C-alpha positions in Angstrom: 78.8 160.3 116.3 77.6 157.2 118.1 78.3 155.3 114.9 82.1 156.1 115.1 82.2 155.1 118.7 80.5 151.8 118.0 82.8 151.2 115.0 85.8 151.8 117.3 84.4 149.3 119.8 84.0 146.7 117.1 87.6 147.4 116.0 88.8 146.8 119.5 86.8 143.6 119.7 88.2 142.0 116.5 91.8 143.1 117.2 91.5 141.6 120.6 90.4 138.4 119.0 93.3 138.5 116.7 95.6 139.2 119.6 94.1 136.1 121.4 95.0 134.0 118.3 98.5 135.3 118.2 99.0 134.6 121.9 97.7 131.1 121.4 100.1 130.5 118.5 103.1 131.8 120.4 102.1 129.8 123.5 102.1 126.6 121.4 105.3 127.3 119.5 106.8 124.1 120.9 103.7 122.0 121.0 104.0 118.7 119.2 101.8 118.6 116.1 100.2 122.0 116.8 98.6 123.8 113.8 98.7 127.6 114.1 95.6 129.8 113.2 95.1 133.2 111.6 92.3 135.7 111.8 91.0 137.9 109.0 88.5 140.8 109.2 85.6 142.0 107.2 83.4 145.1 107.2 80.4 144.5 109.4 77.6 146.5 107.8 77.2 149.6 105.5 74.3 152.0 106.0 72.9 153.4 102.7 72.5 157.1 103.0 71.7 157.8 99.4 71.3 155.4 96.5 73.1 155.6 93.1 71.6 157.8 90.4 71.6 157.2 86.6 72.7 159.9 84.1 69.7 161.9 82.9 69.7 164.6 80.3 72.6 166.9 80.8 73.2 165.6 84.4 75.6 162.8 85.1 75.0 159.9 87.4 75.7 159.8 91.1 77.3 157.2 93.2 75.7 155.7 96.3 76.5 157.2 99.6 77.2 154.6 102.4 78.5 154.7 105.9 80.3 151.8 107.4 79.2 150.5 110.8 82.3 148.8 112.0 84.2 145.5 111.5 83.7 141.9 112.3 85.8 138.7 112.2 85.8 137.3 108.7 87.6 134.0 109.4 89.7 132.1 111.9 91.6 129.6 109.8 93.8 126.7 110.8 97.1 126.4 108.9 97.6 122.7 108.1 101.0 123.0 106.7 103.4 120.4 108.1 105.7 121.5 110.9 109.4 120.8 111.3 110.6 117.4 112.4 112.5 116.7 115.6 114.4 113.5 116.0 113.9 111.6 119.3 114.9 108.0 118.5 112.1 106.8 120.7 110.3 103.9 119.1 106.8 105.1 120.1 107.4 108.6 118.6 106.0 108.7 115.1 105.8 111.5 112.5 103.6 111.5 109.4 105.7 112.5 106.4 103.0 113.7 104.0 99.2 113.6 104.1 97.1 112.0 106.8 96.2 111.9 110.5 96.6 109.3 113.2 93.2 107.8 114.3 92.6 107.5 118.1 89.7 106.8 120.3 88.5 106.7 123.9 85.4 104.7 123.0 85.1 101.2 124.4 83.6 100.2 121.1 86.1 102.1 119.0 83.4 103.9 117.0 84.0 107.5 118.2 87.2 108.5 116.5 89.5 111.5 116.7 92.3 112.6 114.5 95.7 114.0 115.3 99.1 114.8 113.8 100.9 114.6 117.2 102.7 111.2 117.3 104.2 111.5 120.8 102.7 108.1 121.9 103.5 105.9 124.8 102.4 102.4 126.0 100.3 101.9 129.1 100.7 99.0 131.5 98.5 96.8 129.3 100.7 97.4 126.3 98.3 99.7 124.4 99.8 102.5 122.3 98.2 105.7 123.6 98.3 109.4 123.3 99.4 111.5 126.4 95.7 111.9 127.1 95.1 108.1 127.1 93.4 107.9 123.7 94.2 104.5 122.1 95.8 104.4 118.6 93.9 102.3 116.1 95.1 99.9 113.5 93.8 99.1 110.0 91.1 96.8 111.6 90.0 99.8 113.8 91.2 97.9 116.9 93.6 99.4 119.4 97.2 98.6 118.9 98.6 96.5 121.7 102.1 95.3 122.3 101.4 92.4 124.7 104.2 92.0 127.2 103.7 88.2 127.2 103.8 87.9 123.4 106.0 84.9 122.3 107.3 83.4 119.1 107.0 79.6 118.9 109.9 77.3 118.3 110.2 76.0 114.7 111.9 72.8 113.5 114.9 73.0 111.2 113.9 71.7 107.7 116.6 73.1 105.5 120.4 72.9 105.8 123.1 74.2 103.5 126.6 72.9 103.2 129.2 75.3 101.8 133.0 75.6 101.4 135.7 73.2 100.1 136.8 69.7 101.0 140.4 69.2 100.1 140.6 66.6 97.2 144.0 65.2 98.3 143.4 65.1 102.1 144.3 61.6 103.5 141.7 60.0 105.7 142.5 58.6 109.1 143.2 54.9 108.6 141.0 54.0 111.6 138.0 56.3 111.3 138.2 56.8 107.5 137.6 60.5 108.2 139.5 63.2 106.3 137.6 66.3 107.5 134.8 67.0 110.0 132.5 69.9 110.6 129.4 70.4 112.8 126.4 72.8 113.1 123.3 73.1 115.2 119.7 72.4 114.3 116.4 72.7 116.2 113.7 70.2 116.9 110.0 71.0 117.2 110.4 71.9 120.9 113.2 74.3 120.2 115.9 72.1 121.6 119.3 72.4 120.0 121.0 69.3 118.4 124.4 69.2 116.9 124.9 67.6 113.5 128.5 66.3 112.7 129.5 66.0 109.0 132.4 63.6 108.4 134.2 63.4 105.0 136.3 60.5 103.9 137.9 59.1 100.7 136.2 55.7 100.1 132.7 54.6 99.5 131.5 51.1 100.3 128.0 49.8 99.5 127.4 48.1 102.8 125.5 48.8 106.0 128.0 51.4 107.1 128.0 55.1 106.3 129.1 55.9 102.7 131.3 58.9 102.2 134.0 60.4 100.1 136.0 59.6 97.0 135.0 56.7 94.7 137.9 54.4 94.0 136.6 50.9 94.7 133.1 49.3 95.0 132.5 46.6 97.6 129.2 44.8 97.7 128.6 43.0 101.0 125.9 40.5 102.1 124.8 39.8 98.5 125.4 36.5 96.6 126.0 37.6 93.1 128.3 36.2 90.4 128.9 37.3 86.8 131.3 35.8 84.3 134.3 38.0 83.7 134.0 40.1 80.6 130.4 39.2 79.8 128.0 41.9 78.6 124.7 42.5 80.3 123.0 44.0 83.3 123.9 43.3 86.9 121.1 44.4 89.3 121.2 44.5 93.1 119.4 46.4 95.9 121.4 48.3 98.6 120.8 47.4 102.2 117.8 49.1 103.8 117.7 51.3 106.9 120.6 53.6 105.9 119.4 56.1 108.5 121.2 59.4 108.7 123.4 58.6 105.6 124.4 61.3 103.1 125.6 60.2 99.7 128.1 61.7 97.3 128.2 61.4 93.4 131.3 60.9 91.3 132.0 60.9 87.6 133.6 58.1 85.5 137.1 59.3 86.5 136.3 59.1 90.2 136.1 62.9 90.6 133.7 64.2 93.3 130.5 65.8 91.7 128.6 66.8 94.8 125.9 65.4 97.1 123.1 63.5 95.2 120.7 63.0 98.1 120.0 65.6 100.7 119.8 65.8 104.5 116.2 65.6 105.4 114.6 66.0 108.8 111.5 64.2 110.1 108.8 65.8 112.2 110.8 65.1 115.4 113.8 66.9 114.1 115.8 63.7 113.4 118.0 63.4 110.4 117.0 60.7 107.9 118.4 59.5 104.6 116.8 59.6 101.1 114.7 56.6 99.9 116.8 53.6 98.9 116.5 52.5 95.3 117.6 49.5 93.2 121.0 49.9 91.5 121.6 48.7 88.0 125.1 48.3 86.5 125.1 48.3 82.7 128.2 46.5 81.5 128.4 47.8 77.9 132.1 47.0 77.2 133.9 43.7 77.9 136.5 44.0 80.6 136.8 46.9 83.1 133.8 49.3 83.3 133.5 52.8 84.8 130.1 53.3 86.4 128.0 56.1 88.0 125.1 55.2 90.4 122.2 57.5 91.4 121.2 56.8 95.0 117.9 58.5 95.4 114.5 59.0 93.8 113.9 62.8 93.3 110.2 62.3 92.8 109.7 60.3 96.0 112.2 62.3 98.1 112.6 65.8 96.7 115.6 67.8 98.0 114.9 70.3 100.8 118.5 71.4 101.4 121.4 72.8 99.4 124.8 71.4 98.8 125.5 73.4 95.7 128.1 75.5 97.4 130.2 72.5 98.5 133.4 72.2 96.4 136.1 69.4 96.1 139.3 71.0 95.0 143.0 70.9 96.0 143.3 73.4 98.9 142.5 73.8 102.5 139.3 72.2 103.8 136.9 74.8 105.1 133.5 73.3 104.5 130.8 74.1 107.0 127.1 73.6 107.5 124.4 75.9 108.7 120.7 75.6 109.3 118.6 77.8 107.0 115.6 77.8 109.3 114.4 76.6 112.7 114.7 78.5 115.9 114.0 78.1 119.7 111.0 79.7 121.3 111.4 83.4 122.1 109.6 86.1 124.1 109.1 89.7 123.1 111.9 92.1 124.1 111.2 95.2 122.0 109.2 96.6 119.1 109.5 99.2 116.4 107.3 100.7 113.7 108.2 100.7 110.0 107.7 103.5 107.5 104.7 101.5 106.2 103.1 101.5 109.7 103.8 97.9 110.6 104.3 97.3 114.3 107.1 94.8 114.4 107.7 92.7 117.6 111.3 91.7 118.2 111.8 88.4 120.1 114.7 87.0 122.1 115.3 84.3 119.5 116.2 86.9 116.9 112.9 86.6 115.1 110.5 89.5 114.3 106.8 89.5 113.5 104.3 92.1 112.3 101.6 92.3 114.9 99.6 95.2 113.7 99.5 98.1 111.1 98.7 101.7 112.0 95.9 103.3 110.1 95.8 106.8 108.7 92.9 109.1 107.8 92.7 111.8 105.1 90.0 114.4 104.4 89.0 116.3 101.3 89.2 119.6 103.2 91.6 119.7 106.2 90.6 123.3 107.0 87.1 122.1 107.7 88.1 120.0 110.7 87.1 121.1 114.2 89.7 121.6 116.8 89.0 119.8 120.1 92.2 120.6 122.1 94.9 118.2 123.1 96.1 118.4 119.5 93.0 116.5 118.2 90.4 117.2 115.5 87.0 115.8 114.5 85.4 115.8 111.1 82.7 118.3 110.2 80.2 118.7 107.4 82.8 120.8 105.5 85.8 118.5 106.0 84.3 115.6 104.2 84.1 112.0 105.5 87.4 110.4 106.5 89.2 108.1 104.1 91.3 105.4 105.8 94.4 103.6 104.5 97.9 102.3 105.2 100.9 104.6 105.5 102.6 104.9 102.1 99.6 103.7 100.1 98.1 106.1 97.5 97.6 109.6 98.9 98.7 108.6 102.4 102.0 109.8 103.8 104.7 107.5 105.2 105.8 107.3 108.8 109.1 108.5 110.2 109.7 106.4 113.4 111.7 108.0 116.1 110.7 111.5 115.1 108.0 114.1 115.9 106.3 116.8 113.9 106.6 120.0 115.8 104.5 123.1 115.8 104.2 124.9 112.4 104.0 128.4 114.1 106.4 131.0 112.5 107.5 133.2 115.4 108.7 136.0 113.1 105.3 136.2 111.4 103.6 136.1 114.8 105.7 139.1 116.1 104.9 141.0 113.0 101.2 140.4 113.3 101.5 141.4 117.0 102.8 144.8 116.1 100.2 145.5 113.5 97.4 144.2 115.8 98.7 146.4 118.6 98.7 149.5 116.4 95.2 148.6 115.1 93.9 148.3 118.6 95.5 151.7 119.6 94.0 153.4 116.5 90.5 152.1 117.4 91.0 153.3 121.0 91.8 156.8 119.6 88.6 156.7 117.6 86.6 156.1 120.8 88.5 158.8 122.8 88.2 161.3 120.0 84.5 160.6 119.6 84.1 161.1 123.4 85.9 164.4 123.2 83.6 165.5 120.4 80.6 164.5 122.4 82.0 166.5 125.4 82.3 169.6 123.2 78.7 169.1 122.1 77.6 168.9 125.7 79.6 172.0 126.6 77.7 174.1 124.0 75.0 174.6 126.7 77.4 176.5 129.0 
């Protein structure tokens, strides 16, 4: 009889353990990144009363006789199925969509590492990305991720400019300024200072020390002593004046129609505009009398183009040409940050620039169920989990990140309430075994009366 009482006691014990697990699951139904557990039972021991017998002669075989001696806990497994997502729109809240764990540490040498699915991170006063318990989140170099409050983005010089739009082919230039249309845009020097560039468009080109612009109708050569007999064939060669600083040249076909810009606006190290390299011009007079000519004004090998004028047109219609700097910016300081799906921590600066300052690392294991729970939603590896494998989010077997969202608990309340009912009834049944055994022992004691 004592065996039945002891079996009942073991039944109470394991059902209590299961009830403890259910209670813990329900308590953490809203815990970020929590993984619920489940308990299974197994028979504790069986006492062999009589062994099995083989058939002999006319007598058949007999089965073994065994008496069970109670129950024990078979397993207490962690369910690593992903929980539901909850949107927060907080930049430091991160959810792993797929396989992997965040890697965190509280070790000054970053060697002792812990693993978690809970991405409810914050930043401390030094800018480190940390868990609610203060564990630092590690990057792919196994260094703590830090968003430095004094991080800055340096100024860069403008080196490329694009001119777009249309310059009206029939606009009349001002008789004094020889300007038909003007536009301006800003560029930056190496210190981040802003400078305004003014583009003037006219209708007449002169090869002299002035600025050459516009529509080719006449050629005027100044400050050169050159004569050629009228109608003679041959070559007439001359060199344009030097020091044409800040000049931009246009190209025309034999009919005097604008073909685009043939040399490009370049900027020196100080951010000052400068013209292309001057070259010698040669006029090849191949037909006696009047000759149409086209003249290249720069050497593409010595002064390669760095800017684009391909979108500048010269048609009849409203002038709407404009210029814009394709690069260059003033200095900026960090104002915010965000994390990409690939785990890149992007710093956003006041000058509109953004820069990747770190990449979050993830860890995977061959057997997630072999991880050891440590509390505060963290795990450590064990001999049965396998060694951690590290990588970037979205690479290979690693899941991607969902910024501004959290993975919630994976506890199913309906399942937990069902398990609670069966556990309660199992506990009650084992209690009845004990009380019934006690009544039987009482009857045995009363036989002496």
